[in-house]
C-alpha positions as CSV (number, residue, x, y, z in Angstrom):
1,X,91.4,105.9,45.9
2,X,90.4,105.6,49.4
3,X,93.3,105.9,52.1
4,X,94.0,102.6,54.0
5,X,92.3,102.4,57.4
6,X,94.5,102.9,60.5
7,X,93.8,100.6,63.4
8,X,93.8,102.7,66.7
9,X,95.6,101.0,69.5
10,X,93.1,100.6,72.5
11,X,93.9,102.3,75.9
12,X,96.0,99.8,78.0
13,X,93.5,99.5,80.8
14,X,90.7,98.6,78.1
15,X,93.0,96.0,76.6
16,X,93.8,94.5,79.6
17,X,90.4,94.3,80.7
18,X,89.4,92.5,77.3
19,X,92.3,89.9,77.7
20,X,91.4,89.1,81.2
21,X,87.7,89.2,81.0
22,X,87.1,85.6,81.6
23,X,89.2,85.3,84.6
24,X,87.7,88.7,85.7
25,X,84.3,87.2,85.7
26,X,85.5,84.3,87.7
27,X,86.8,86.3,90.3
28,X,83.8,88.5,90.5
29,X,81.6,85.5,91.1
30,X,83.6,84.5,94.0
31,X,83.6,87.8,95.3
32,X,79.8,88.2,94.8
33,X,79.1,85.1,96.6
34,X,80.8,86.5,99.6
35,X,82.6,83.3,100.2
36,X,85.3,85.0,102.4
37,X,83.4,88.0,103.6
38,X,80.3,86.8,105.4
39,X,81.0,83.5,106.9
40,X,84.4,83.3,108.9
41,X,86.8,86.1,109.6
42,X,89.6,83.5,109.9
43,X,89.2,82.6,106.3
44,X,89.1,86.3,105.2
45,X,92.1,87.1,107.2
46,X,94.1,84.4,105.5
47,X,93.3,85.9,102.1
48,X,94.2,89.3,103.4
49,X,97.6,88.0,104.8
50,X,98.5,86.6,101.3
51,X,97.6,89.7,99.4
52,X,99.6,91.9,102.0
53,X,102.7,90.0,101.1
54,X,101.8,90.3,97.4
55,X,101.2,94.0,97.7
56,X,104.3,94.6,99.8
57,X,106.6,92.5,97.5
58,X,105.4,94.5,94.5
59,X,105.9,98.0,96.2
60,X,109.4,97.1,97.4
61,X,110.3,95.9,93.8
62,X,108.8,99.1,92.3
63,X,110.3,101.5,94.5
64,X,113.7,99.7,94.0
65,X,113.5,100.3,90.4
66,X,112.6,103.9,90.9
67,X,115.7,104.5,93.2
68,X,118.0,103.6,90.4
69,X,119.8,106.3,88.6
70,X,117.8,105.6,85.4
71,X,114.8,103.8,86.0
72,X,112.4,102.1,83.6
73,X,110.4,105.4,81.9
74,X,107.3,103.2,81.9
75,X,107.5,102.3,85.7
76,X,108.5,106.0,86.4
77,X,105.5,107.3,84.7
78,X,103.0,104.9,86.2
79,X,104.2,105.4,89.8
80,X,101.6,107.1,92.0
81,X,102.5,107.3,95.6
82,X,98.9,107.7,97.0
83,X,98.2,103.9,95.8
84,X,100.7,102.4,98.4
85,X,98.7,99.9,100.5
86,X,101.3,98.1,102.6
87,X,100.8,100.0,105.7
88,X,97.1,99.8,105.3
89,X,97.2,96.0,105.1
90,X,99.0,96.0,108.3
91,X,96.7,97.9,110.0
92,X,94.0,95.5,109.1
93,X,96.0,92.5,109.9
94,X,96.5,93.6,113.3
95,X,93.0,94.2,113.6
96,X,92.1,90.6,112.6
97,X,95.2,88.8,114.2
98,X,96.2,91.1,117.0
99,X,99.2,93.3,117.8
100,X,101.6,90.3,117.4
101,X,100.4,89.4,114.1
102,X,103.9,89.4,112.6
103,X,105.0,86.7,115.2
104,X,102.1,84.3,114.5
105,X,101.7,84.4,110.8
106,X,103.7,83.5,107.6
107,X,103.2,83.2,103.9
108,X,101.8,80.0,102.5
109,X,103.4,78.1,99.6
110,X,101.3,79.6,97.0
111,X,102.0,83.2,98.3
112,X,105.9,82.6,98.4
113,X,105.7,81.2,95.0
114,X,103.8,84.5,94.0
115,X,106.5,86.7,95.7
116,X,109.3,84.9,94.1
117,X,107.5,85.4,90.7
118,X,107.3,89.1,91.3
119,X,110.8,89.4,92.1
120,X,111.7,87.2,89.1
121,X,110.0,89.5,86.5
122,X,111.0,92.6,88.2
123,X,114.7,91.4,87.3
124,X,114.0,90.1,83.8
125,X,111.1,91.9,82.5
126,X,110.3,95.0,84.6
127,X,107.6,96.4,82.3
128,X,105.5,93.4,83.5
129,X,105.3,95.2,86.9
130,X,102.9,97.8,84.9
131,X,100.2,95.1,85.1
132,X,99.9,95.1,88.9
133,X,98.5,99.0,89.1
134,X,96.1,98.0,86.4
135,X,94.8,94.9,88.1
136,X,95.5,94.7,91.7
137,X,95.1,98.5,92.4
138,X,92.4,99.3,90.2
139,X,90.6,96.3,91.6
140,X,90.4,98.0,94.9
141,X,88.7,101.0,93.4
142,X,86.1,98.9,91.5
143,X,85.2,95.6,93.2
144,X,87.0,96.5,96.4
145,X,85.0,99.7,96.9
146,X,81.7,97.7,96.3
147,X,83.0,95.2,99.0
148,X,83.8,97.9,101.4
149,X,80.3,99.5,101.0
150,X,78.6,96.0,101.9
151,X,80.8,95.6,104.9
152,X,80.1,99.0,106.3
153,X,76.2,98.5,105.7
154,X,76.1,94.8,106.9
155,X,78.9,94.7,109.7
156,X,76.9,92.2,111.8
157,X,77.1,89.6,108.8
158,X,80.9,90.4,108.4
159,X,83.5,88.4,110.0
160,X,85.0,90.1,112.9
161,X,86.9,89.0,115.6
162,X,85.1,88.9,119.2
163,X,85.0,92.1,121.0
164,X,85.9,94.2,117.9
165,X,83.8,96.6,116.0
166,X,84.6,97.2,112.2
167,X,84.7,100.4,110.5
168,X,84.5,103.6,112.5
169,X,86.7,106.6,112.6
170,X,89.8,104.6,112.2
171,X,88.6,102.4,109.4
172,X,89.0,99.2,111.6
173,X,89.6,96.0,109.5
174,X,88.9,98.2,106.3
175,X,91.8,100.2,106.0
176,X,93.0,98.7,102.7
177,X,89.8,100.2,101.1
178,X,90.4,103.8,102.5
179,X,92.7,106.2,101.0
180,X,94.2,109.1,103.5
181,X,96.7,111.9,102.7
182,X,99.8,111.3,104.6
183,X,102.4,113.8,106.2
184,X,105.6,112.3,105.1
185,X,107.6,114.0,108.0
186,X,105.4,112.6,110.8
187,X,104.1,109.5,109.0
188,X,100.8,110.5,110.0
189,X,97.7,109.6,107.9
190,X,95.1,112.4,108.1
191,X,91.9,113.2,105.9
192,X,90.5,110.8,103.5
193,X,91.0,111.1,100.0
194,X,88.6,111.0,97.2
195,X,89.1,107.4,95.8
196,X,87.7,108.7,92.4
197,X,90.6,111.2,92.1
198,X,93.3,108.7,92.8
199,X,91.6,106.2,90.6
200,X,91.5,108.6,87.5
201,X,95.0,109.7,88.3
202,X,96.2,106.1,88.2
203,X,94.1,105.1,85.1
204,X,95.6,108.5,83.4
205,X,99.0,107.4,84.0
206,X,98.4,103.9,82.9
207,X,97.0,105.0,79.4
208,X,99.5,107.7,78.8
209,X,102.8,105.7,79.2
210,X,105.0,107.4,76.5
211,X,105.5,105.3,73.4
212,X,103.5,102.1,74.7
213,X,101.3,102.6,71.6
214,X,104.0,102.5,69.0
215,X,104.8,99.5,67.0
216,X,108.2,99.5,68.3
217,X,106.9,98.7,71.8
218,X,104.4,96.0,70.9
219,X,106.3,93.2,72.5
220,X,106.8,95.0,75.6
221,X,103.2,95.9,75.7
222,X,102.2,92.3,75.2
223,X,104.3,91.3,78.1
224,X,102.1,93.5,80.3
225,X,98.8,91.7,78.9
226,X,100.5,88.2,79.7
227,X,101.4,89.5,83.2
228,X,97.7,90.7,83.8
229,X,96.5,87.2,83.1
230,X,99.1,85.5,85.3
231,X,98.0,87.9,88.0
232,X,94.4,87.0,87.8
233,X,95.2,83.3,87.7
234,X,97.5,83.5,90.7
235,X,94.9,85.6,92.6
236,X,92.1,83.1,92.2
237,X,94.3,80.5,93.3
238,X,95.3,82.4,96.5
239,X,91.6,82.9,97.3
240,X,90.4,79.5,96.6
241,X,93.2,77.7,98.5
242,X,92.6,79.3,102.0
243,X,92.1,76.8,104.7
244,X,88.4,76.3,105.4
245,X,87.2,77.5,101.8
246,X,86.2,73.9,101.0
247,X,83.8,73.9,103.9
248,X,82.4,77.3,102.7
249,X,82.0,75.8,99.2
250,X,80.0,72.9,100.7
251,X,77.8,75.2,102.6
252,X,76.9,77.1,99.6
253,X,76.0,74.1,97.8
254,X,73.8,73.1,100.6
255,X,72.0,76.5,100.7
256,X,71.5,76.0,96.9
257,X,69.9,72.8,97.3
258,X,67.8,74.0,100.1
259,X,66.5,76.9,98.1
260,X,65.9,74.7,95.2
261,X,63.9,72.4,97.3
262,X,61.8,75.3,98.6
263,X,61.2,76.6,95.1
264,X,60.0,73.4,93.7
265,X,57.8,72.8,96.8
266,X,56.2,76.3,96.2
267,X,55.7,75.7,92.6
268,X,54.0,72.4,93.2
269,X,51.6,73.9,95.8
270,X,50.9,76.9,93.6
271,X,50.6,74.7,90.5
272,X,48.2,72.3,92.5
273,X,46.0,75.0,93.5
274,X,45.6,76.2,90.1
275,X,44.6,72.8,89.0
276,X,42.0,72.4,91.8
277,X,40.6,75.9,90.6
278,X,40.4,74.8,87.0
279,X,38.5,71.4,88.0
280,X,36.2,73.5,90.2
281,X,35.3,75.8,87.2
282,X,34.6,72.8,85.0
């Protein structure tokens, strides 16, 4: 008699990617179009500012849990100090807004709601915080690194404030995509870290959370999946609601119409010449 088949629990990162595939594809399309990277640095910096508050709030809540006497073992296991991005966001925001950026900026309503949501789940369902490293942070290693590469190779097309140069030795404007080792005593950032090393470390921690693949923890694991969907939904809302984004959409639509008209015209020219050739042959 054949033994009953055993369904193997998928890796957490694979499961979350499957559950968010549709939303993931939607966000990829926004990024690939370059709606916030090639047209106006004032739009890009709005989005950067919103995600700064989101990352900062998450990192504060995560570290608050870890400072407790008995932190949630899932949070403790997935913590990777190298992934912290708050300081890098602040460096980029200073580049795009100027040294007084904190005095001239504030989170918009969507961002405030997002921050409140993070604090709420931190109190009621702390396991849902695990969804953030597997979406926001792994996103930096995948789509973020592609974006960084395009920025570095095409700096003249990337939005940059006047009289400023992107990239360079100090990662001007692209610090969030760069990982550097840190001297905790001096608070000084030094040599660049291998992003693949940090990515693999983070994925390894996420996929080896103690007990997460047991039937007993099914409900808590499902909470992480629900939060991953929530994160993608809110991220898309943040990116789409930046001031000036509607003009960008209009411009892309006009570009599409112009290119379509050119394509139709070329087709008519080529097709017309083919017809003329066929008639001459006859």
